[in-house]
N, C-alpha and C positions, 0 to 999 in steps of 0.2 A: 769601350773597356768592359772587362768581364770579371765577375766575382762568382763565388758559389756559396750556397748555404745548404744546410741539412733540411730535409722535409720528410714528413711521415710517408711511408710507402706501404700499401697492401701489396862577281866572277870575271874577273878581268884577265883571262888567260887565253893565249892563242891556241891552246890545246882544246878549248871548248868549241864544239860545232857552232857556227854562226847562228843557226836556227834556234839554238838553246840559250843564246846570250840574252840577258835582260838589259834593255836599253837604259843608259844613264843611271846605273846603280853603282855609285861610287862607294864601294865598301871593300875594305881589306880583309881577306880571309886567311885563317890559319889553314894548314893542310887538311886538318880534320873537318873544318867548316866547308872547305872547298869540295871535298869528297861528298859530304852530306848534301850540299846544295846541288851539286851536279847530278847525284843519284835521284834527288827529288825532282829536278827538272825533267829527267828522262821519264819518270813515272807520271808526272803531271801531263806530259805530252801524250801519254797513252790513255789517261783517265776519261777524256772526252768532255770534262766540265771546267777545264782550264782555258780561260778566254784571252789570256795574254794581256797586251797593253791597252785595255779599254779603260775609260775613265769611270769615276764614281757615278757621274750623271748618266753615262751609257748603261752601266749596270742597273741603275735605278729604273731606267726605261724598260730594260729587258725583263726585269722582275716584277714590274708594276702590275701586270695582269695574271701573275702566277699565284698559286696558293701559298699560304703562310708555311714557312719551313723550307721553301725552295731556295737553293743557294748556288753560288758559283765561286770559283777561285780566279783571281786576276792579278796582274802586276800592280803593286802599290803605286799610288800617285805621289807618295812621299819618297823621295830619293834615298832616305835613310833606311827604308825597309824594302823587302823584296816582294812580298805577297800580301794580298788583302782577301779576306773572306767577306763576300757580300751576301746577305741573307734577307729574305722577305719576312717581315714580322707584322703583327697586328697594327703596329705604329709606322708601317712603311719599311723601306729598305734600309738596313743598317750595315755599315762597313766596318769590319774589325781588322785591325792590322795584325799580321802574323809576325811576331818578333823572332829574330834569329840570334841566339847567344853562342857561347863557345862550342856547344855540341848538340844543340837541340832547337826545335821550333816550339813556340807557345803563343797563345793569344795575349794581346796587350791587356794588362790588368789595371784595376783601379788602384792608384798609389796608396789609398787609405785602407785598402783591404789587408787584413792580417793573414789571409789564406793565400797560398800559392796555387797557381794553376798547373795542370799536368804539362809535362814537357815530352816531346817526341823527336825522333831522329828523321822523321819524314812528315811532310804536310798532309799526306793522305792518311797517315795514322792518326794525326790530330783530328782531321775531319771525321774519321770513322769513330773516334772516341765519343764525339758529341752527338752522334746519330743513335737512335734507338736500335738496339741489336735484335730485339724481338718484342712482341707485345707484352706490356707490363714491365719491361726492363726499366730500371731507374738508376743505373750506374751506381749501385751500392748506396742509394739514398741521397746522392748529390744532385742538386739542381743548380745550373749555371745561369747567370743573368747578364744582360747587356745593360750598361749604365749610359744613358744618352739623354742630354737635355733635361736632367732631373728625373727622367723616367727609369724604372727598373723593369726590364722586359726579359721574360724567360728566353734563353737561347735554345732554339729548337731547329735542328738540321734534319729535315725529313727526306727530301729528294734533291738531287743535283739538277741543274739546268744544263743540258748537254748542248755543245756547240758543234759536235761532229758525231758521225755514226761509228760504232765500234765494229771491228771485224768479228766474225763468228768465233775465231780462235780466242780473241780477247774476252768475249762474253763467256766462253767455256772456262777460261782461266779464272775469271771472277767468281764463277759458280764454284769451282774447286776451292778457291781461297776462302769461300764462305762456309765451307763444310769442314769443321775441325777433324771429324773422323777420317776424312780423306786426306786432309793436309798433313796429319800426323804420320802418314805412311809415304811421304814423298821420297824417302830414301830407297824405297822399293821400285821407284819409277825409272825408266830409261834415262840416261844422262841428258840427252837433248831436251826431253820433256821437263826434267827437273830444272834445267837452266831457264827454260821458258817461263816456268812458274816463279822462279826466283827473281826474274827481271821485273815482275809486277806482283807483289805479294799482298795486295789489298782486295777486299771483296766488293769495293765500290767503284 
């Protein structure tokens, strides 16, 4: 579960490709949710750190020797949810369910918290939000915490654990996505290149 505090700062459709279907995810989607989840699945397959149907135990083993802040996305072991964020922390690997509501994804929160967590229309945007954008960045003074077994652990997403190699084209696309001065001029690009960038609009 996740909360935040202030701190001082200096698919169940035949239309879906079988390779994109999540096994045993019995959830009824509205059309808006269906489109959102389908678009997210396409992007997750491109990102390189979506591990698919691995278990929490397997995620723990893969992250065990990694540095704190290393993370991956996998299918949730809970059939009521679609995805889980597994992250290595100073207290070991923690698994955070990514909840899907009417039109967005968000991390599962502490029911006792009076604060709401940010919502996003794509899992990659969610992940990007919790990553440091540059040195000294503090997301406007907000710090998020994982609540687990009575512990309050800072949520830090530093680097993804990749399961596949990216193509040179995809690496270039991520670089472009990470430069706002370039991204803002996409309308000036040739249509095929603009479409290629729109298919994956995250810098991670």
